[in-house]
BALUMDO-599903 format. One record per residue (C-alpha): y, z, x. Coordinates in Angstrom, 3 decimals. Layout:
N
y=Y; z=Z; x=X
...
END
This chain:
126
y=103.567; z=-2.305; x=60.010
y=102.021; z=-4.370; x=57.212
y=98.886; z=-5.040; x=59.257
y=98.520; z=-1.340; x=60.049
y=98.829; z=-0.477; x=56.337
y=96.158; z=-3.039; x=55.432
y=93.833; z=-1.637; x=58.114
y=94.397; z=1.914; x=56.874
y=93.636; z=0.823; x=53.303
y=90.462; z=-0.919; x=54.495
y=89.432; z=2.212; x=56.367
y=90.065; z=4.369; x=53.305
y=88.151; z=1.975; x=51.068
y=85.240; z=1.875; x=53.529
y=85.243; z=5.673; x=53.715
y=85.182; z=5.983; x=49.922
y=82.361; z=3.445; x=49.663
y=80.426; z=5.264; x=52.381
y=80.863; z=8.651; x=50.656
y=79.823; z=7.260; x=47.276
y=76.786; z=5.476; x=48.713
y=75.758; z=8.598; x=50.640
y=76.084; z=10.654; x=47.461
y=74.039; z=8.145; x=45.462
y=71.356; z=7.987; x=48.146
y=71.186; z=11.780; x=48.245
y=70.938; z=11.972; x=44.460
y=68.288; z=9.248; x=44.421
y=66.246; z=11.023; x=47.091
y=66.166; z=14.166; x=44.983
y=65.091; z=12.312; x=41.852
y=62.344; z=10.181; x=43.362
y=59.112; z=11.836; x=44.527
y=58.453; z=11.647; x=48.232
y=55.057; z=10.828; x=49.675
y=55.663; z=13.272; x=52.523
y=55.442; z=16.271; x=50.220
y=52.231; z=17.823; x=48.936
y=53.707; z=18.226; x=45.438
y=53.873; z=14.435; x=45.079
y=50.170; z=14.025; x=45.833
y=49.129; z=17.003; x=43.704
y=51.075; z=15.725; x=40.701
y=49.894; z=12.144; x=41.244
y=46.264; z=13.260; x=41.536
y=46.454; z=15.451; x=38.445
y=47.985; z=12.660; x=36.385
y=45.312; z=10.196; x=37.514
y=42.528; z=12.733; x=36.884
y=43.745; z=13.498; x=33.353
y=44.067; z=9.782; x=32.607
y=40.537; z=9.019; x=33.872
y=38.989; z=11.972; x=32.019
y=40.630; z=10.912; x=28.780
y=39.600; z=7.274; x=29.272
y=35.993; z=8.168; x=30.041
y=35.763; z=10.605; x=27.115
y=37.029; z=7.962; x=24.714
y=34.572; z=5.410; x=26.111
y=31.672; z=7.865; x=25.828
y=32.569; z=8.779; x=22.248
y=32.745; z=5.120; x=21.268
y=29.207; z=4.627; x=22.645
y=27.982; z=7.866; x=21.105
y=26.996; z=9.339; x=24.479
y=28.438; z=12.554; x=25.846
y=27.268; z=14.228; x=29.065
y=25.877; z=17.737; x=28.711
y=25.491; z=18.527; x=32.409
y=26.940; z=17.279; x=35.658
y=25.204; z=17.321; x=39.030
y=27.558; z=16.965; x=41.967
y=26.230; z=16.180; x=45.442
y=28.679; z=16.717; x=48.284
y=27.701; z=15.366; x=51.685
y=30.156; z=16.853; x=54.143
y=30.652; z=14.884; x=57.351
y=28.868; z=11.803; x=56.049
y=31.004; z=8.867; x=57.020
y=29.919; z=5.251; x=56.760
y=28.553; z=5.241; x=60.323
y=26.469; z=8.390; x=59.698
y=25.023; z=6.965; x=56.489
y=24.195; z=3.654; x=58.200
y=22.548; z=5.435; x=61.135
y=20.508; z=7.575; x=58.708
y=19.361; z=4.496; x=56.771
y=18.305; z=2.681; x=59.974
y=16.507; z=5.754; x=61.325
y=14.647; z=6.348; x=58.030
y=13.438; z=2.747; x=57.870
y=12.458; z=2.642; x=61.554
y=10.373; z=5.789; x=61.102
y=8.635; z=4.035; x=58.197
y=7.810; z=1.071; x=60.479
y=10.634; z=-1.213; x=59.392
y=13.342; z=-2.868; x=61.411
y=16.235; z=-0.861; x=60.082
y=18.097; z=-1.584; x=56.876
y=15.377; z=-2.816; x=54.524
y=15.623; z=0.069; x=52.066
y=18.599; z=2.199; x=51.162
y=18.863; z=5.952; x=50.942
y=18.121; z=7.661; x=47.643
y=21.707; z=8.671; x=46.918
y=22.930; z=5.105; x=47.429
y=21.245; z=4.254; x=44.132
y=23.272; z=6.803; x=42.145
y=25.303; z=5.179; x=39.353
y=28.568; z=6.627; x=40.702
y=29.342; z=7.176; x=44.380
y=32.695; z=8.002; x=45.923
y=34.124; z=8.315; x=49.396
y=36.970; z=10.653; x=50.245
y=39.062; z=10.652; x=53.384
y=41.426; z=13.625; x=53.559
y=44.417; z=13.356; x=55.849
y=47.780; z=14.940; x=56.502
y=50.991; z=13.069; x=55.925
y=53.085; z=14.737; x=58.591
y=50.597; z=15.716; x=61.331
y=47.117; z=15.012; x=62.654
y=45.829; z=18.533; x=62.096
y=45.798; z=20.257; x=58.728
y=47.702; z=23.521; x=59.025
y=46.892; z=26.417; x=56.727
END
């Protein structure tokens, strides 16, 4: 009888611990942003963008230089392999071996590469 009572108490204690931990995990999941959701990435991107804009504006003001215009070149479908193939082809047409000279846009002061992807599937659904 005593052993059965101890086992029942252990079961009750384990059940209470399990319920409390499940509740805490559920509460924690609601409070922490999840990478699977678009809202997380939108908010993260906006925060980073605002931070970078503010940092660059402060740096420009300290140097006394402020941009008046912005020219944005967007090369859609230009991955690293496409750019490399274009560079080789351009130089071979000019009589070179391949990668002697770069492409004009590779000399821009700021260049970025973006790779969009979905978190929960291979195809972006609209």
